[in-house]
HTML snippet that shows the backbone in 3Dmol.js (N, CA, C, O; Angstrom):
<script src="https://3Dmol.org/build/3Dmol-min.js"></script>
<div id="view" style="width:600px;height:400px;position:relative"></div>
<script>
const pdb = `
ATOM      1  N   MET A   1      28.619  -1.100   8.512  1.00  0.00           N
ATOM      2  CA  MET A   1      27.715  -0.189   9.186  1.00  0.00           C
ATOM      3  C   MET A   1      27.153   0.772   8.147  1.00  0.00           C
ATOM      4  O   MET A   1      27.835   1.129   7.186  1.00  0.00           O
ATOM      5  N   ILE A   2      25.924   1.183   8.343  1.00  0.00           N
ATOM      6  CA  ILE A   2      25.274   2.143   7.459  1.00  0.00           C
ATOM      7  C   ILE A   2      25.349   3.517   8.113  1.00  0.00           C
ATOM      8  O   ILE A   2      24.896   3.701   9.243  1.00  0.00           O
ATOM      9  N   ARG A   3      25.917   4.474   7.402  1.00  0.00           N
ATOM     10  CA  ARG A   3      25.998   5.859   7.883  1.00  0.00           C
ATOM     11  C   ARG A   3      24.873   6.654   7.214  1.00  0.00           C
ATOM     12  O   ARG A   3      24.637   6.528   6.012  1.00  0.00           O
ATOM     13  N   VAL A   4      24.195   7.460   8.002  1.00  0.00           N
ATOM     14  CA  VAL A   4      23.120   8.308   7.489  1.00  0.00           C
ATOM     15  C   VAL A   4      23.673   9.714   7.295  1.00  0.00           C
ATOM     16  O   VAL A   4      24.136  10.350   8.242  1.00  0.00           O
ATOM     17  N   ASN A   5      23.617  10.189   6.054  1.00  0.00           N
ATOM     18  CA  ASN A   5      24.132  11.517   5.705  1.00  0.00           C
ATOM     19  C   ASN A   5      23.014  12.522   5.455  1.00  0.00           C
ATOM     20  O   ASN A   5      23.165  13.446   4.656  1.00  0.00           O
ATOM     21  N   LEU A   6      21.896  12.335   6.141  1.00  0.00           N
ATOM     22  CA  LEU A   6      20.756  13.226   5.944  1.00  0.00           C
ATOM     23  C   LEU A   6      21.104  14.659   6.319  1.00  0.00           C
ATOM     24  O   LEU A   6      20.653  15.595   5.659  1.00  0.00           O
ATOM     25  N   ASP A   7      21.892  14.842   7.361  1.00  0.00           N
ATOM     26  CA  ASP A   7      22.266  16.192   7.779  1.00  0.00           C
ATOM     27  C   ASP A   7      23.026  16.925   6.675  1.00  0.00           C
ATOM     28  O   ASP A   7      22.860  18.132   6.499  1.00  0.00           O
ATOM     29  N   VAL A   8      23.857  16.196   5.935  1.00  0.00           N
ATOM     30  CA  VAL A   8      24.605  16.799   4.823  1.00  0.00           C
ATOM     31  C   VAL A   8      23.642  17.273   3.733  1.00  0.00           C
ATOM     32  O   VAL A   8      23.787  18.373   3.200  1.00  0.00           O
ATOM     33  N   MET A   9      22.660  16.430   3.410  1.00  0.00           N
ATOM     34  CA  MET A   9      21.695  16.796   2.370  1.00  0.00           C
ATOM     35  C   MET A   9      20.812  17.968   2.805  1.00  0.00           C
ATOM     36  O   MET A   9      20.442  18.811   1.988  1.00  0.00           O
ATOM     37  N   LEU A  10      20.483  18.013   4.083  1.00  0.00           N
ATOM     38  CA  LEU A  10      19.678  19.130   4.586  1.00  0.00           C
ATOM     39  C   LEU A  10      20.438  20.451   4.418  1.00  0.00           C
ATOM     40  O   LEU A  10      19.857  21.470   4.047  1.00  0.00           O
ATOM     41  N   ILE A  11      21.727  20.416   4.693  1.00  0.00           N
ATOM     42  CA  ILE A  11      22.546  21.625   4.529  1.00  0.00           C
ATOM     43  C   ILE A  11      22.649  21.992   3.055  1.00  0.00           C
ATOM     44  O   ILE A  11      22.507  23.160   2.691  1.00  0.00           O
ATOM     45  N   LYS A  12      22.898  20.993   2.203  1.00  0.00           N
ATOM     46  CA  LYS A  12      23.025  21.257   0.763  1.00  0.00           C
ATOM     47  C   LYS A  12      21.748  21.845   0.180  1.00  0.00           C
ATOM     48  O   LYS A  12      21.798  22.693  -0.712  1.00  0.00           O
ATOM     49  N   ARG A  13      20.601  21.393   0.686  1.00  0.00           N
ATOM     50  CA  ARG A  13      19.314  21.860   0.155  1.00  0.00           C
ATOM     51  C   ARG A  13      18.736  23.031   0.952  1.00  0.00           C
ATOM     52  O   ARG A  13      17.656  23.535   0.642  1.00  0.00           O
ATOM     53  N   ASN A  14      19.470  23.452   1.977  1.00  0.00           N
ATOM     54  CA  ASN A  14      19.052  24.592   2.796  1.00  0.00           C
ATOM     55  C   ASN A  14      17.635  24.417   3.350  1.00  0.00           C
ATOM     56  O   ASN A  14      16.777  25.287   3.200  1.00  0.00           O
ATOM     57  N   ILE A  15      17.419  23.275   3.991  1.00  0.00           N
ATOM     58  CA  ILE A  15      16.117  22.978   4.582  1.00  0.00           C
ATOM     59  C   ILE A  15      16.358  22.405   5.980  1.00  0.00           C
ATOM     60  O   ILE A  15      17.324  21.673   6.196  1.00  0.00           O
ATOM     61  N   GLY A  16      15.506  22.729   6.896  1.00  0.00           N
ATOM     62  CA  GLY A  16      15.652  22.259   8.267  1.00  0.00           C
ATOM     63  C   GLY A  16      14.864  20.993   8.523  1.00  0.00           C
ATOM     64  O   GLY A  16      14.017  20.599   7.721  1.00  0.00           O
ATOM     65  N   VAL A  17      15.148  20.363   9.644  1.00  0.00           N
ATOM     66  CA  VAL A  17      14.475  19.125  10.035  1.00  0.00           C
ATOM     67  C   VAL A  17      12.976  19.344  10.172  1.00  0.00           C
ATOM     68  O   VAL A  17      12.184  18.518   9.717  1.00  0.00           O
ATOM     69  N   THR A  18      12.583  20.440  10.789  1.00  0.00           N
ATOM     70  CA  THR A  18      11.160  20.714  11.001  1.00  0.00           C
ATOM     71  C   THR A  18      10.424  20.838   9.679  1.00  0.00           C
ATOM     72  O   THR A  18       9.349  20.262   9.512  1.00  0.00           O
ATOM     73  N   GLU A  19      10.985  21.578   8.741  1.00  0.00           N
ATOM     74  CA  GLU A  19      10.342  21.770   7.438  1.00  0.00           C
ATOM     75  C   GLU A  19      10.264  20.452   6.667  1.00  0.00           C
ATOM     76  O   GLU A  19       9.229  20.142   6.077  1.00  0.00           O
ATOM     77  N   LEU A  20      11.351  19.675   6.668  1.00  0.00           N
ATOM     78  CA  LEU A  20      11.347  18.396   5.961  1.00  0.00           C
ATOM     79  C   LEU A  20      10.327  17.449   6.581  1.00  0.00           C
ATOM     80  O   LEU A  20       9.596  16.772   5.858  1.00  0.00           O
ATOM     81  N   ALA A  21      10.270  17.393   7.896  1.00  0.00           N
ATOM     82  CA  ALA A  21       9.318  16.513   8.576  1.00  0.00           C
ATOM     83  C   ALA A  21       7.889  16.850   8.162  1.00  0.00           C
ATOM     84  O   ALA A  21       7.090  15.949   7.906  1.00  0.00           O
ATOM     85  N   LYS A  22       7.564  18.128   8.093  1.00  0.00           N
ATOM     86  CA  LYS A  22       6.217  18.542   7.679  1.00  0.00           C
ATOM     87  C   LYS A  22       5.941  18.147   6.237  1.00  0.00           C
ATOM     88  O   LYS A  22       4.850  17.675   5.918  1.00  0.00           O
ATOM     89  N   LYS A  23       6.924  18.337   5.368  1.00  0.00           N
ATOM     90  CA  LYS A  23       6.737  18.049   3.946  1.00  0.00           C
ATOM     91  C   LYS A  23       6.555  16.561   3.665  1.00  0.00           C
ATOM     92  O   LYS A  23       5.823  16.188   2.747  1.00  0.00           O
ATOM     93  N   ILE A  24       7.213  15.711   4.446  1.00  0.00           N
ATOM     94  CA  ILE A  24       7.122  14.272   4.173  1.00  0.00           C
ATOM     95  C   ILE A  24       6.121  13.562   5.082  1.00  0.00           C
ATOM     96  O   ILE A  24       5.849  12.376   4.897  1.00  0.00           O
ATOM     97  N   GLY A  25       5.578  14.272   6.052  1.00  0.00           N
ATOM     98  CA  GLY A  25       4.500  13.723   6.866  1.00  0.00           C
ATOM     99  C   GLY A  25       4.932  12.779   7.980  1.00  0.00           C
ATOM    100  O   GLY A  25       4.219  11.825   8.291  1.00  0.00           O
ATOM    101  N   ILE A  26       6.099  13.033   8.590  1.00  0.00           N
ATOM    102  CA  ILE A  26       6.487  12.283   9.785  1.00  0.00           C
ATOM    103  C   ILE A  26       6.827  13.269  10.884  1.00  0.00           C
ATOM    104  O   ILE A  26       6.995  14.462  10.632  1.00  0.00           O
ATOM    105  N   THR A  27       6.928  12.766  12.101  1.00  0.00           N
ATOM    106  CA  THR A  27       7.215  13.667  13.212  1.00  0.00           C
ATOM    107  C   THR A  27       8.673  14.128  13.155  1.00  0.00           C
ATOM    108  O   THR A  27       9.547  13.441  12.626  1.00  0.00           O
ATOM    109  N   GLN A  28       8.894  15.290  13.708  1.00  0.00           N
ATOM    110  CA  GLN A  28      10.257  15.826  13.781  1.00  0.00           C
ATOM    111  C   GLN A  28      11.131  14.894  14.617  1.00  0.00           C
ATOM    112  O   GLN A  28      12.309  14.708  14.310  1.00  0.00           O
ATOM    113  N   ALA A  29      10.569  14.314  15.657  1.00  0.00           N
ATOM    114  CA  ALA A  29      11.322  13.399  16.519  1.00  0.00           C
ATOM    115  C   ALA A  29      11.795  12.177  15.737  1.00  0.00           C
ATOM    116  O   ALA A  29      12.950  11.770  15.866  1.00  0.00           O
ATOM    117  N   ASN A  30      10.917  11.589  14.929  1.00  0.00           N
ATOM    118  CA  ASN A  30      11.305  10.412  14.143  1.00  0.00           C
ATOM    119  C   ASN A  30      12.329  10.769  13.079  1.00  0.00           C
ATOM    120  O   ASN A  30      13.240   9.985  12.811  1.00  0.00           O
ATOM    121  N   LEU A  31      12.194  11.930  12.475  1.00  0.00           N
ATOM    122  CA  LEU A  31      13.176  12.354  11.480  1.00  0.00           C
ATOM    123  C   LEU A  31      14.530  12.602  12.144  1.00  0.00           C
ATOM    124  O   LEU A  31      15.569  12.287  11.563  1.00  0.00           O
ATOM    125  N   SER A  32      14.528  13.154  13.335  1.00  0.00           N
ATOM    126  CA  SER A  32      15.774  13.390  14.069  1.00  0.00           C
ATOM    127  C   SER A  32      16.461  12.072  14.423  1.00  0.00           C
ATOM    128  O   SER A  32      17.687  11.978  14.371  1.00  0.00           O
ATOM    129  N   ILE A  33      15.682  11.064  14.781  1.00  0.00           N
ATOM    130  CA  ILE A  33      16.240   9.743  15.080  1.00  0.00           C
ATOM    131  C   ILE A  33      16.950   9.196  13.846  1.00  0.00           C
ATOM    132  O   ILE A  33      18.046   8.644  13.947  1.00  0.00           O
ATOM    133  N   LEU A  34      16.326   9.349  12.690  1.00  0.00           N
ATOM    134  CA  LEU A  34      16.951   8.908  11.440  1.00  0.00           C
ATOM    135  C   LEU A  34      18.193   9.735  11.142  1.00  0.00           C
ATOM    136  O   LEU A  34      19.244   9.183  10.815  1.00  0.00           O
ATOM    137  N   LYS A  35      18.081  11.040  11.251  1.00  0.00           N
ATOM    138  CA  LYS A  35      19.193  11.944  10.938  1.00  0.00           C
ATOM    139  C   LYS A  35      20.411  11.669  11.815  1.00  0.00           C
ATOM    140  O   LYS A  35      21.547  11.758  11.349  1.00  0.00           O
ATOM    141  N   ASN A  36      20.179  11.341  13.063  1.00  0.00           N
ATOM    142  CA  ASN A  36      21.278  11.108  13.999  1.00  0.00           C
ATOM    143  C   ASN A  36      21.851   9.690  13.909  1.00  0.00           C
ATOM    144  O   ASN A  36      22.780   9.348  14.642  1.00  0.00           O
ATOM    145  N   GLY A  37      21.301   8.872  13.017  1.00  0.00           N
ATOM    146  CA  GLY A  37      21.810   7.522  12.832  1.00  0.00           C
ATOM    147  C   GLY A  37      21.364   6.538  13.893  1.00  0.00           C
ATOM    148  O   GLY A  37      21.969   5.477  14.046  1.00  0.00           O
ATOM    149  N   ASN A  38      20.310   6.873  14.631  1.00  0.00           N
ATOM    150  CA  ASN A  38      19.832   6.008  15.706  1.00  0.00           C
ATOM    151  C   ASN A  38      18.662   5.118  15.298  1.00  0.00           C
ATOM    152  O   ASN A  38      18.174   4.335  16.114  1.00  0.00           O
ATOM    153  N   ALA A  39      18.202   5.222  14.053  1.00  0.00           N
ATOM    154  CA  ALA A  39      17.070   4.423  13.593  1.00  0.00           C
ATOM    155  C   ALA A  39      17.528   2.990  13.327  1.00  0.00           C
ATOM    156  O   ALA A  39      18.624   2.763  12.815  1.00  0.00           O
ATOM    157  N   LYS A  40      16.687   2.042  13.675  1.00  0.00           N
ATOM    158  CA  LYS A  40      16.967   0.630  13.409  1.00  0.00           C
ATOM    159  C   LYS A  40      16.524   0.252  12.001  1.00  0.00           C
ATOM    160  O   LYS A  40      17.022  -0.718  11.432  1.00  0.00           O
ATOM    161  N   ALA A  41      15.591   1.013  11.440  1.00  0.00           N
ATOM    162  CA  ALA A  41      15.054   0.728  10.102  1.00  0.00           C
ATOM    163  C   ALA A  41      14.487   2.015   9.526  1.00  0.00           C
ATOM    164  O   ALA A  41      14.221   2.980  10.242  1.00  0.00           O
ATOM    165  N   VAL A  42      14.309   1.999   8.211  1.00  0.00           N
ATOM    166  CA  VAL A  42      13.646   3.121   7.545  1.00  0.00           C
ATOM    167  C   VAL A  42      12.735   2.530   6.477  1.00  0.00           C
ATOM    168  O   VAL A  42      13.147   1.648   5.723  1.00  0.00           O
ATOM    169  N   ARG A  43      11.523   3.006   6.413  1.00  0.00           N
ATOM    170  CA  ARG A  43      10.570   2.530   5.406  1.00  0.00           C
ATOM    171  C   ARG A  43      10.966   3.079   4.046  1.00  0.00           C
ATOM    172  O   ARG A  43      11.410   4.221   3.927  1.00  0.00           O
ATOM    173  N   PHE A  44      10.801   2.250   3.023  1.00  0.00           N
ATOM    174  CA  PHE A  44      11.087   2.714   1.670  1.00  0.00           C
ATOM    175  C   PHE A  44      10.200   3.901   1.306  1.00  0.00           C
ATOM    176  O   PHE A  44      10.636   4.805   0.594  1.00  0.00           O
ATOM    177  N   SER A  45       8.966   3.903   1.787  1.00  0.00           N
ATOM    178  CA  SER A  45       8.063   5.024   1.483  1.00  0.00           C
ATOM    179  C   SER A  45       8.595   6.324   2.082  1.00  0.00           C
ATOM    180  O   SER A  45       8.479   7.385   1.469  1.00  0.00           O
ATOM    181  N   THR A  46       9.179   6.244   3.281  1.00  0.00           N
ATOM    182  CA  THR A  46       9.773   7.431   3.907  1.00  0.00           C
ATOM    183  C   THR A  46      11.010   7.864   3.141  1.00  0.00           C
ATOM    184  O   THR A  46      11.194   9.054   2.882  1.00  0.00           O
ATOM    185  N   LEU A  47      11.854   6.918   2.776  1.00  0.00           N
ATOM    186  CA  LEU A  47      13.058   7.218   2.007  1.00  0.00           C
ATOM    187  C   LEU A  47      12.692   7.843   0.663  1.00  0.00           C
ATOM    188  O   LEU A  47      13.348   8.779   0.206  1.00  0.00           O
ATOM    189  N   GLU A  48      11.652   7.323   0.043  1.00  0.00           N
ATOM    190  CA  GLU A  48      11.191   7.869  -1.233  1.00  0.00           C
ATOM    191  C   GLU A  48      10.729   9.319  -1.083  1.00  0.00           C
ATOM    192  O   GLU A  48      11.062  10.163  -1.915  1.00  0.00           O
ATOM    193  N   LYS A  49       9.973   9.611  -0.038  1.00  0.00           N
ATOM    194  CA  LYS A  49       9.500  10.979   0.198  1.00  0.00           C
ATOM    195  C   LYS A  49      10.665  11.929   0.471  1.00  0.00           C
ATOM    196  O   LYS A  49      10.670  13.067   0.001  1.00  0.00           O
ATOM    197  N   ILE A  50      11.653  11.454   1.233  1.00  0.00           N
ATOM    198  CA  ILE A  50      12.831  12.277   1.512  1.00  0.00           C
ATOM    199  C   ILE A  50      13.554  12.589   0.212  1.00  0.00           C
ATOM    200  O   ILE A  50      13.926  13.735  -0.038  1.00  0.00           O
ATOM    201  N   CYS A  51      13.753  11.562  -0.620  1.00  0.00           N
ATOM    202  CA  CYS A  51      14.459  11.759  -1.890  1.00  0.00           C
ATOM    203  C   CYS A  51      13.685  12.687  -2.827  1.00  0.00           C
ATOM    204  O   CYS A  51      14.284  13.527  -3.498  1.00  0.00           O
ATOM    205  N   GLN A  52      12.377  12.544  -2.876  1.00  0.00           N
ATOM    206  CA  GLN A  52      11.553  13.430  -3.714  1.00  0.00           C
ATOM    207  C   GLN A  52      11.670  14.874  -3.246  1.00  0.00           C
ATOM    208  O   GLN A  52      11.840  15.788  -4.054  1.00  0.00           O
ATOM    209  N   THR A  53      11.578  15.068  -1.949  1.00  0.00           N
ATOM    210  CA  THR A  53      11.600  16.424  -1.388  1.00  0.00           C
ATOM    211  C   THR A  53      12.971  17.078  -1.535  1.00  0.00           C
ATOM    212  O   THR A  53      13.068  18.266  -1.842  1.00  0.00           O
ATOM    213  N   LEU A  54      14.030  16.299  -1.314  1.00  0.00           N
ATOM    214  CA  LEU A  54      15.391  16.850  -1.375  1.00  0.00           C
ATOM    215  C   LEU A  54      16.009  16.735  -2.766  1.00  0.00           C
ATOM    216  O   LEU A  54      17.137  17.177  -2.988  1.00  0.00           O
ATOM    217  N   ASN A  55      15.260  16.136  -3.707  1.00  0.00           N
ATOM    218  CA  ASN A  55      15.755  15.936  -5.070  1.00  0.00           C
ATOM    219  C   ASN A  55      17.124  15.257  -5.057  1.00  0.00           C
ATOM    220  O   ASN A  55      18.111  15.784  -5.570  1.00  0.00           O
ATOM    221  N   CYS A  56      17.146  14.061  -4.448  1.00  0.00           N
ATOM    222  CA  CYS A  56      18.402  13.318  -4.331  1.00  0.00           C
ATOM    223  C   CYS A  56      18.142  11.831  -4.507  1.00  0.00           C
ATOM    224  O   CYS A  56      17.000  11.409  -4.693  1.00  0.00           O
ATOM    225  N   GLN A  57      19.196  11.047  -4.450  1.00  0.00           N
ATOM    226  CA  GLN A  57      19.128   9.599  -4.550  1.00  0.00           C
ATOM    227  C   GLN A  57      19.309   8.983  -3.156  1.00  0.00           C
ATOM    228  O   GLN A  57      19.893   9.618  -2.279  1.00  0.00           O
ATOM    229  N   PRO A  58      18.812   7.750  -2.941  1.00  0.00           N
ATOM    230  CA  PRO A  58      19.009   7.102  -1.641  1.00  0.00           C
ATOM    231  C   PRO A  58      20.487   7.030  -1.235  1.00  0.00           C
ATOM    232  O   PRO A  58      20.815   7.138  -0.053  1.00  0.00           O
ATOM    233  N   GLY A  59      21.366   6.849  -2.210  1.00  0.00           N
ATOM    234  CA  GLY A  59      22.795   6.796  -1.923  1.00  0.00           C
ATOM    235  C   GLY A  59      23.384   8.117  -1.440  1.00  0.00           C
ATOM    236  O   GLY A  59      24.483   8.149  -0.885  1.00  0.00           O
ATOM    237  N   ASP A  60      22.654   9.199  -1.654  1.00  0.00           N
ATOM    238  CA  ASP A  60      23.089  10.490  -1.124  1.00  0.00           C
ATOM    239  C   ASP A  60      22.824  10.569   0.381  1.00  0.00           C
ATOM    240  O   ASP A  60      23.442  11.363   1.090  1.00  0.00           O
ATOM    241  N   ILE A  61      21.913   9.748   0.849  1.00  0.00           N
ATOM    242  CA  ILE A  61      21.495   9.781   2.250  1.00  0.00           C
ATOM    243  C   ILE A  61      22.104   8.628   3.053  1.00  0.00           C
ATOM    244  O   ILE A  61      22.521   8.809   4.197  1.00  0.00           O
ATOM    245  N   LEU A  62      22.151   7.441   2.438  1.00  0.00           N
ATOM    246  CA  LEU A  62      22.654   6.253   3.119  1.00  0.00           C
ATOM    247  C   LEU A  62      23.972   5.812   2.504  1.00  0.00           C
ATOM    248  O   LEU A  62      24.123   5.785   1.283  1.00  0.00           O
ATOM    249  N   GLU A  63      24.923   5.467   3.359  1.00  0.00           N
ATOM    250  CA  GLU A  63      26.253   5.093   2.900  1.00  0.00           C
ATOM    251  C   GLU A  63      26.743   3.891   3.697  1.00  0.00           C
ATOM    252  O   GLU A  63      26.642   3.879   4.924  1.00  0.00           O
ATOM    253  N   PHE A  64      27.273   2.882   3.013  1.00  0.00           N
ATOM    254  CA  PHE A  64      27.849   1.726   3.694  1.00  0.00           C
ATOM    255  C   PHE A  64      29.315   2.025   3.986  1.00  0.00           C
ATOM    256  O   PHE A  64      30.071   2.408   3.094  1.00  0.00           O
ATOM    257  N   VAL A  65      29.713   1.843   5.265  1.00  0.00           N
ATOM    258  CA  VAL A  65      31.085   2.077   5.687  1.00  0.00           C
ATOM    259  C   VAL A  65      31.571   0.832   6.416  1.00  0.00           C
ATOM    260  O   VAL A  65      30.872   0.301   7.280  1.00  0.00           O
ATOM    261  N   THR A  66      32.744   0.375   6.077  1.00  0.00           N
ATOM    262  CA  THR A  66      33.288  -0.790   6.758  1.00  0.00           C
ATOM    263  C   THR A  66      33.885  -0.397   8.099  1.00  0.00           C
ATOM    264  O   THR A  66      34.458   0.683   8.247  1.00  0.00           O
ATOM    265  N   ASP A  67      33.745  -1.281   9.067  1.00  0.00           N
ATOM    266  CA  ASP A  67      34.347  -1.055  10.382  1.00  0.00           C
ATOM    267  C   ASP A  67      35.837  -1.348  10.292  1.00  0.00           C
ATOM    268  O   ASP A  67      36.242  -2.331   9.671  1.00  0.00           O
ATOM    269  N   LYS A  68      36.643  -0.512  10.899  1.00  0.00           N
ATOM    270  CA  LYS A  68      38.096  -0.718  10.865  1.00  0.00           C
ATOM    271  C   LYS A  68      38.588  -1.329  12.130  1.00  0.00           C
ATOM    272  O   LYS A  68      39.786  -1.571  12.273  1.00  0.00           O
TER     273      LYS A  68
END
`;
const viewer = $3Dmol.createViewer("view");
viewer.addModel(pdb, "pdb");
viewer.setStyle({}, {cartoon: {color: "spectrum"}});
viewer.zoomTo();
viewer.render();
</script>
């Protein structure tokens, strides 16, 4: 399973969902879906914008976790 750690990065960078959504050009609703781990897919262009804005790597946001 892929875990989304976007909420952790938002806290580390002291930025809110609304501000990040505006900076990367997607709706707050779509960003919230991603942040909550409910997205079925994420575009590389969106991931790239998130990483540029938060000054992080994709691995800081997405994590593979094995089911126990």
